[in-house]
N, C-alpha and C positions, 0 to 999 in steps of 0.2 A: 684484365688489368694490363694496360699498355705499358711496355717496359720503359718508354720514354716519359711517361707521365710523372708528375711530381709525387702523386700518391704512391706509385710503384717505387720510385727512388727513395722516398722517405721510408717505406717499408723495408726495402733492401738495406738501407743504411742502419735502420733501427735493429733489424735482425742481425746484421753483420757485427755491429758494435756489441750487441748483447751476447752473441756467440763468443766474440773475442774476450769479453769481460768474464764470461763463465769459464772459458779455458784458462784465463789468467788466475781466476779465483780457485779453480780446480787444481791448477799446478801449485799454487801457494798452499792450499789445504793439504795436498798430497805431501808436500815437503814438511809442513808442520806436523802432519800425522806421523811421518817417519821419525821426525825429531822427537816428538812426544813419546812414541813407543820405545825408542832407543834410550831416552832419558829415564823412563820408568823402569826399563830392564836393568839399567846400570844401578839405579837406586835399590832395586830389589836384590841384585847380586851383592851390593854393599851391605844391605841388611842381613843377608844370609851369612856373609863373611864375618860381620860383627858378632852375630850370635855364636858362630863357631869359635871365634877367638875367645869368647868368654868361657868356653868349656875348659875345665882343668886338664892339664897334661899330667901323665904319670911317668915321671922320670924322664928317660930319653925317648919315650914313645910319645907320639903325637897322633892319637887315634882320631878318626872321624866318628862322631856320635851315631848311634844306631837309629835315632829319630830324625835323620836328615830329611826324609820325605815329609815329615810333619813341618819341619822348618821351611822347606820349599813351598809347601801348601800355605803356610802362614803369609809368605811374601808374594807369591805368585798366584794364589787362589787355587792352585792345583799342585799335584805331585807328578810332574812329567817324567817319562821314562828316559828322555834324552838329556838328562842333566849330568854335570861332571863336577866331582868334588875330590880334592886332594889336600892332604896336610902333611907336610914334609919338613925335615930339618932344613934350615935355610941354605946350607951349601951342599946338601946331599944330592948326588946325581941319581940315586936309586929311589924309587917310590916306596912309601911305607908299606909294610906287610899288613897293617891293620885296617886298610881301606875296605869298606863293606862292599858287598856284591853290587854291581851296576856302576861302580865308579871306573874311570878310565885314566890312563896316563896322559897328561896334558903337556905338550912341549913348553919348555921354559926358555923364553928368549933372553938374550944378553941384556937388552934394555930393561926388561922387567926385573932381572936379577940385580942390576946396578941400582935401579930406583928403590928396590926393596932394601938394599944395603943402606940406603939413606933414609929408610923409614917411610917411603912413599908408596902408595898403592898405584897399580897400573891396570888400565883397561886395554884389552886387545881383542881383535877379531881374527880368529884362526880359521883357515880353510883346509880342506882335505880330510878332516876327521869324519865327515858324513856329507850327504848331498847338500846340506845347507851350512853356511858359516856358523861358527860358534863364538859367542861373546864370552870372554874370560876375564876374571878379575884376579890379580895377584895381590894378596893382602898380607903385609908383614905383621906378626904378632910380637909385641914387646912385653917382656917381664923383667922387672928389676933394672930397667934402663937399657936392656939389650934385646936383640931380636932372637927369639927362641925358635920360631917356626914360621913357615909360609903357608897361608891358606889360599888355595886356588879353587875358585868356584866358576863353573861354566854353564852356559845355557844355550841351546840351539836357537838360531834366529828364524826357525821355520814358522813360528806363530806370527812373527813380525812380517815376514814375507807374505804369508797367507792373508793377513789383515790388509796389507797394502794392495795385494792383488784383488781382493774383494772390493776395496774402495774404487779401484780403477774400473772394475766391472759395473759397479753401481753408477759411476759417472758416465761410462760409455752408454749405459741404458737410458739414463735420464737426460743426457745432453740432446739427442735428437728430438725427444718429446718436448723439452724446454724450447728448443729452437722453433719447432712447429707451432707451439702455442704462442711464442713471442711473435712469429711472423703473422699469424692470424690476428693477434691482438694489435700489432702494429698497423696492419692494414685497416682494421676497424677504426683505430684512433685517427689514422691519417684521413680516412674517409669522412669521419665526423668533423675533424678539424678543418678540412678543406671544403666542406659543404658550403660555407659562405662564399668561397671563391667561385664555386659553380653558379651560385645565384648571381654573383657579380658578372660572370661571363654571359649568362642569359640576359641580364639587364643591358649589358653593353651591346649585345647583338640587336636588341630592340631599338637602341638609340641611333638615330640618323640625323641628317641635317634638318629634316622635317619634323623630327620628334625629339628635340633637345630638351624638352621640359621634363622628361623622365629622369629619375635619379636612382642611384644604387641604395638599397635599404641597409641600414645599420642595425646592429643588435643591441646597442646601448651598453655593451660591456667595457668599452674603452680599450680593447686589446689592439694588437697590431693590425688585424683585419678590419676593425672598426676605423682605425686611423687611415688605412688604405682606402676604405670606402669614402671617408670624409675628404681625402685628397682628390679622389676621382670626382666626387660631387663638386668640389671647388673648381676643378678643371672644367667640368661640364658647365658650371655657371659662367666661367670666363668665355668658353666657346659659344655658349648661348648669347652672351652679351656681344661677342665679336660678330656673330652672324646677324644679330639684330642691327648692329651698327652698319654692317655691310649692306644689308637690305635697305636700311634708312638712307645710307649714303647713295646707293644706286638710285633710289627713288628721288631723293632731293637733287642729285646731280642731273638726272634726266629732266626733272621739272625745270631746273635753272637753265639748262641748255635748250630746252624745248621752246621757252618763251622768246629768246632772241632769234633763234633759228626760224620760228614761225613768222615773226615780224619781218625778218630778212627775206624769207621766201615770198611772203604776201606782197611786200612792196615791189619786189622784182617782177612778180607776176603781173601786178597792176601796171607797172611801167611798160611791160611788153605787149599789153593788150592793144594799144593804139599808139599812133605817133604822138610824141610829147615835145614840148618846147625845151630848149636847152636849160632853162631854169628848173623845169620839172625834173629833167634827168639829173641835174646837179643836186636837187633836193633829195631825190631817191638815192643817189650814190652816197651823199653825205650821211643819210640815215643808215644805209647798208654798212658804211665804214664804221659808224658808231656801234652798231650791233656786232660787227666783226671784232672790234676792239674789246667789247664787253665779253664776247665768247673767249677771246684770247686771254683776257685777264682771269677769267674763271678757270680755264684749262691750266694756265700757268700756276694759279693758286693750288689747284688739285695736284699738279705735278710736284710742287714744293712739299705739300703735306705728305704725299706718298713717299717721297724720298726721306723726309724727316721720320716717318713711322718706321721705315726700313733701316734707319740709322746710317744712311748714305748721303745725307745732305752735305754737299761740299762747301767748305768755307775757305775763302781766300783771306786768310788772317794776315792783317797788316796793322801797324800802329794807327789807331783812330783817335782823333781829337773829338771827344764827345761834345764839348761845348760848341765847337764850330759846327758839328753835325746838327745839333739842336737848333742853332741859329739859322742854318740853311733850310731846315724843314719849316721853321716858322715863316721865313720869307717866302718859301714856295707856296704855303697854304694861306698866306695872309689875304690873297685876293678872294679865295673861297670863303673865308670867314667874313670879310666885308660884304660879300654878295648876300650872305644870309643874315647880316646884321648882328654878328657875333664878334666880340672883342677877343683877340688872340694875344695873350701876354706871354712873354718869354723871359724868364729869370726868377730868382737869381741862379747863375750858372757858375759852378766851381770848375776850374780848368782840370780836366781829367783825361788821360790818355791810356788806352788799353789795347790789347791785341784782339782784333775781331774783323769780321767781314763788313766793310763800310756799306755796301749796297744792301745787304740783308738788314743791318741795323737801321738804315734809313727807311727801309720798307716797314720795319716794326714801328718806328716813330710815326710815319705817315699814316699807318692804319689806325693807331691809337688817337692821333690828333684829328684825323678825318672822322673817326667814329664820334669823338666829342663834339665836333662842329655840327655833325649831321643831326645829333639828337639833343642839341641845345637850342631852345627857342630864341627868337630875335631879342636882342638886348641882354643876352647872357654872356658868360665869359668862359674861355678855355685857357688854362694856365699850364705852362711847362716849367719844370724845375730840374736841376741837376746838382747833386752834392755827393760827398764821399762818406761812407759809413764803414770805418775799419778797412777791411780788404775788399770792399764792394763799392761799385758805383751805383747810385740810386737815381733812376729817372722817374719823375712823377708827372703824370698828365691828369689834371683835374678839370671838371666842368661843372656848370650849374644847370645841367639838363634834366631830363625826365627821370633819371635814376633807375634803379633796378629793385625788384622785389627780392626778399631773402632767398626764395627758391630759385631765382634766376641767376644768382651770382656765379655759380659753377657752370650752369648750362650755357652761359654766353660764350664759353670757350669751346663748345662743341661745334662740329661742322654743320653749316647751314641753319644753325639755330638763330632765330630772330625773336626778340622779345615781343609779346603781343602789342605793347604800346607802340613799338617801332613799326610793326606791320599796319596797325590801325592808323598810324599817322601818315601812311602813304610814302614813307621813305624807301628809296631804292637800295638794294644791296643783296649780296649773295649769302651773307652769314658766314663768310670765311675769314674776314679780316682779323678778328681777335684770335681765332684758332691759329692762323698763320703767325701772328705776333708771338703767341706763347711758344710755338714750335721753334721760331728763330731764337727766342731767349733761352730755351732749353738746349738748343744746339750749341750755344755759347757757354753752357754750364750755369745759366742763371734761371730765373723764375719770374712769374708775374703774379701779383696779388691785386684784388679788387676790393674796394670799400665803397658801399653805395647805400643810399636810402631812397626809397621811392618818392619822387617829387623833389628831391634835394640834391640831385647830381651824383656823380661818380668820380672816384679817384683810382686810377690804374698806376701801380708802382712796379717798376721793372728793376730787378736786382741782377747786376752783372759782376762776376768776380774779376778782380784786377790781376 
């Protein structure tokens, strides 16, 4: 058992706490035992004194009855040799002559004498009479309203000391055995309780980037370890999803970059194989410039998304007139809409100003409007609107295009995702536009919602806090 293991520490803590508890309980029990024995002795001494006080006196003599041993046996269960009995005149300094054999002279303290004068009994513990202290009761006897004699009964505390000593010996013998059993039991309990942790450790060792499909087994008890296993499984699910997204992202990015790079490389190679006319070189250079711009846009989009994911997308927040921005985007994309036979309507627009990054917000709108124009057949319409809803600005871009199936509504915001209808229609695109738009909206503290029906167009609504 490694001393730094949780099992060893739990065992040590359990054993230590149990030992401390036993010591505390033993100390309390020892104190209660001493208190109980002393109280029982005081009660027995008082019982003896009461019996002696009921014995009749003869004149001025105050004898001790000859059956004193029977009286002690009655209250103590035995007739010890080391008992003390006196019966004297209240203020006499001399002991009575009628004390039976075995009785001794007991010193009378001033406190006991003064209390007796007031009719009060006094318990005292005297030393020096024998090896053990003697517990003494001074009991005044009243007759006809006055104190006629003092009864003093004493008993050695040897039996009390012996009983307490035996209790200590029993505790000293049982404590090591109890600690040993507690340590063994604590180790077994810790081993059994931590067995699921060992299984989790083994499962975690088997899990790697290539084997993220494995999970930690749960017992179904719903205890803390089960909740830990469930938490680990949830974390593994997130890691598995993240790794899948990274692999998909790498594959999609490679594919998207490979196409323009291949075109660029092929055209340049063809141009260099033989002398060309100036017009041929111009055509090749124009095509290369277009592919370079396509690659630049793709890289710029990937860079923006990576910064947004890391939470470091920088925003140059300034007051932005959203109505003016929407009008500017409409004018900019009007030529593209006319070229595709799509009507681009702008309005109604509510004058709204908010703090934001104008360039990023313009990119958001351009992506949404360009997406609507691209997937709307000739003769269709794309509409932009702006209004205020409480403490939010609401931008709405609607189209009468091909629409989205229900299962595609959330996936359209994923990187490089393109709806099957868009792919089959031959439309160019990288599948980053909507993902970039949502990242920009979220960077401003807003959100994007989509409402769409397949074959009946789509509506993208952007909510931006004022």
